[in-house]
N, C-alpha and C positions, 0 to 999 in steps of 0.2 A: 626559769620560772616567770622569773622577770621578764625576763633579756626576751622569752618566747612575746608574751604582751605586751612588751613597747614595739614587737618587727610585727607581734598584727596591730597593734593602734594605727601604726604606718601605711600600714598596708591597704589598711582597710579606707582610711586616712583618704590616700592618692586611689583607691578605685572610685569611692562617691563625691569626693568633690565635681562638681561641672567645671567641663572645658572654659574659660570667655569665648566668648561671641566672637569672630571675627573682625575685624578693625577693619575702615571703610579705607581701602585701595587708594592712597593716596598718591603714590607712584612712590619712587626710589631714591636714595642718592646712584647716580650712574645711568638710572633708569630712562626711558623718557624716546624725544621719537630721534630721527638720524639728520645727520648735520645738514643744515636747507632744510627740514619739514616742520614742520608744528604741527599738536594734538590738543585736542582739545576733551575736556574728559565734564560733560555734562550731567549731574549727578541730577540737578536742574535747569530748567534755561535761567537767568542771571535776568533775578526779579529789577520792577520798574519801582524801582523805593530810593530813597535815598541811600546816596554808597557814599561813604571816603575810603580816598586812595591813600594809601599807606604804603611809603618808600623804606625798605629795607638799610639802604645804604645811601646816603645823600651826597653823592655825586653831580657833578656839574649834566655831564650825559643821566645820570637817572631822575635828576633834575625835569632835564626836556618830556623824555619818555613820559613820565609818570602825568606832566601836560595831559601830551597827546592824549592818553590812557583816559583823563576823566573829557576829554575834546569828544572823543566818542563813545566815551558815556551818554556822555549828558544829548548828543545826535540818538539816543538807542527812545529816548529818554525819560533817564535819571539825573533827580537833584544828587546835585554835592554838595557832600558834607559829613561832620563829622556827628550830627546827633542821629545822626539814623543809626540804622538796629544793625547793618551788613558792610563788613571794611574788605576792600580788594586790597592784595600784598603785594607790592610791586619788588620782585628781585631780576636787576643788573648785575651782568659780570660779563669785561672784556678782558680774557686773557690769550696773550701770547706766550704758543710754548717751543715757538722756532726763536726764542729768546730776545724780539720786537728790535727795535729800531738801537741804534747804540746810546748809552747811556747818557752820554755828555749834548745828544741832539734836540734841540730847542731849548725850547722853557721850561721849570719847574715849575706846575700851581696852574692858578689862572694869573696872565698880566693882567696890574692895577693903573688903571685910563692913564696916571700918573709918570708910567717908567718910561722912558725913552727909549726906543727900536733898537734891542740887540742886548740891551740891557736884562737881569735880574738880580732882582733885587729880593729873591726868597736864598738861604741857604743852602748848599754844596752837597749834596750826596757823602755820604759815605765815601772813605781811600775805600772801604773794601769795595770791590766790585760782588752785587749781587748776582746770581745766579744759578741755575742746578749746579749744583760739585760734583757732578754723575760722569761716568766714562759712556751711560745711552746714550743713543742717537736723540735729540729732540725729535717731536712729533712733525711733521710734512703737513700738518691739518689747516696748521696759519693761526693767525689769531680769529678768534673768534669769539662775536657778541651771544651774550641766551639772555634770552627775557622769559619769568616763568611770573604767572597771577594768579591769587588763591582769591577767590571769593572765599568771606566764611561769616558766617552769621554770629554777632555778640555775644549773643544771650545764652546760646546753644552752643558754642565753640566746633558747626558740625559744616566743614566745608560744602561747599554749596555746585562752586562748578573750578576748573582749574587750566591751565592754555600755559607752555610751553612752547617755544622757539629758537630754531637760532639758528648762523651766518657765517659763514667765511670771511670777514672785513678785514677791512683796512683802519686804522683809527682813526681816520680825517673822513671817513664814511660810516663810521657807527651811529650816528644820532641815523645819518637819514636812512639808514639798515633799519637799527628799530624801532624806526617810524611805519615803514614798510610790514615786519613783521606785524603791529600791530596793529597798521589796517587790516590784511590779512585776516591777522583771529577772530576780530567783530567783522568781518564782511559777513562770515556765517556764525556766530560764536554758540547763538545754542543747540547746534546738535553734536556729539561724541561726533571724532574727524580726525584722520590725520592725513596730512597735504604737506601740500607746495608752501613753505615760510612767506617768497615772495619778496626772498635777496635778491639785492641790484645786481645785477651784472657786473 
């Protein structure tokens, strides 16, 4: 009898509990536009209010592209600063699934002003090579730069606007490609659209 009552209670609870409201669709890992395209999701136009631009990963490339985002926001009439209620998060990722340059090419990190030409004052890489340890064939997509922007309200946590773009580009062209993608996004930023990312040739 107790087992029957327990099963009935579980069945009643499962069928009377209201289903949670569907979450706002902000995209998923692995989703988004094709390589060379951009996608904008504007749940509302970017408000012309004070907006902070937050960089998810502090790299030299990320800082340069953050500056470009701030320029484009200010051209729209937004004041830039952290005392506002809106924050635009910038994610910049550059990856090369083909293996990239040889590991001993170039200088590690940013070359300090005092370093002589050809010198490398940074610590060497580990002796063991870092790379894929599988027998799978590397991707032929080439080195790829991906930029994601998400504008959200600090008070509500709600995402108001997002944009994603990606380009195939060499590392020495990554900043230019990123700036072109950002310009393509902000040239028509207030409407939902999928289009050309403006990748350099």
